[in-house]
N, C-alpha and C positions, 0 to 999 in steps of 0.2 A: 440904450446899448446898441441898437441897430446901426446908428450913425457912427459908432466907434469901430465897426468892422470894415477894415480897409483891404484885407486880403484873406485868403484861406487860412494862412497861419494864425491870423488874429482870432479866428473861430476857435481853434484848438487851444490858444493861450488864454482867451477870456472865458472859455467854457472847459474847465478842467475835466469834467465827467459828463456822462450822458444825462445825469440828473440836472446839471446846470443848463444843458441844452433844452431839457423838458421845461424847466422854469422859464427859460427865454421864450419858448413857443407859447407857453401858457400866458405869459405877459402880453404877447402879441395878439393871440387869438381871443383871449378872455379878458380884455382890458376893462370891460364893463361888468365883469363878474362871470363866474362859471355858469354854463347852461348845458343841459343834456340835449344832444342833437336829435335824438329820436322823438321824444315827446315834448321837447321845448321847456322842460322844467327848469326853474331858476334856483331852486334850493337843493343843495346836495351836500353830502358828507364825505370827507376824505377817509378812506379806509386805511387805518394804520394797524399793523399787527404783524405777527411773525409770518403768517401765510399770505400776506398781501404785498404785491410789488409796489414800489413808490410810484405815485402819480395815478393811482386808481381811486375813483370816486363812485359814490352810489347816489342815484337820484332819489330824493325823498318822496317824489310823487309816484313814480312807477316802480321803484326799488330795483332798477336795472343798474348795472355797473358800466362805467365808461372811463375813457382817458382822453388826452389831448388829441390822439390820432384817430379816435372813433369817427366813422363816416368820412374819412379822408383817404386818399390813395396810400397814405403811410400806415394805414391800419394793418395790424398783425405783421409788421415788418420785424425782421431779425437784425437789421442794420442799426448801428448806433445813430442816434438822432443828430449827432454832429456831422455825420456823413451826409445826411439829408440836407442839413443847413448849408454845408459846403457846396453841395450840388445845386441847391436853389440859388445861392450866391453866384455861382459860376454861370448858370443859365441866364440869370437876370442881368449879369454884367457883360455878357457877350453880345456885341452889337448886331451881328448877323446870324445868330444861332450858333450852336456848337454840336459837333458830331459826337456820337456815343464813344468813339475811339478816344478822342481828345478828353472828353469828360471822364472816362474811365482812368486815363493816365493822371488826370489832375486830382481826383478824389480817392484814388487807390482801390478801385474795385475792378471786376472783370467787365469786358465790353458788353456782355449780355445784361449784366446787372445795371450798368450805366444806361443802356438803351431803355430798360424798364423804368428806371428812375426819371430819365428825361421825359418819357411819355406821361408818367405820373405828375411831374411838375407842370407840363403843358395842360394836363387835365385840371390841375388846381388853378391855373391861370385863366382858363376858359370862362367866358361870360355865359351864363345860362339865359338863352333866349326862349321865350314861349313861342309856340307855333303861330300865334296870332300876329306877333311882331315880325316874324321873318317874311311872310308873304301876305301883304294886305293890299286892297285896292285892285287896280288893273295891272296884270302882269303880262308882258309881251315878250315873246321869244322869236328872234329872227334867225334865218338861215340855219334851220335844223336839218341835218341829214342823218338818216338811219341806215346803217349798213346792212349787207346781206347779198346773197347771190341774186343775179337777175332772174326774174320770173319767166317761166316758159309760156309762150303764147303760140297756139297752133297756127301754122301757116305764115308766121312772121320770121323772116330770115334776119339773123343778127350778124353783124360784122365781128371780126376778130378784135378783141379788146379785153379790158379788165374784167375778170370774173368768168371768162369763157374758157373752156378747157380744150376746145377743138382748134386745130391749126390748119392753115391752108397749104 
């Protein structure tokens, strides 16, 4: 289904409701089966009932509840999942990045909301590097300058220049 999405309009026509968007995300993220992100449990039960919202599952190992957005930047969002998918589509298809003002106009939210969504999407795209991988072996730093006011030394006359407050 992801290859069938050619525009933002396709997202809303192919996914008529938020439940369709949830099923779409579940198919992408849980292609090998559902798993609980906290304990890594692979067996879970869908919670169906009057008091449960659609898409809520319970881990059979630790008995905790979770959904497709658990432990993601989309967790506890009030926005429709179709808006998130449209924002992800827009950010991924913009060759040089996209501003929050343009993103807000394209997905129909405020600029502040678009800014938060944009940062959440970038957080989801980030690769997690362990500290050992980032700096290993010999690290060399050249031409480092640290700012600050010139130090006062007794008996040394300084000429007028940057950082000096006296004038001739």
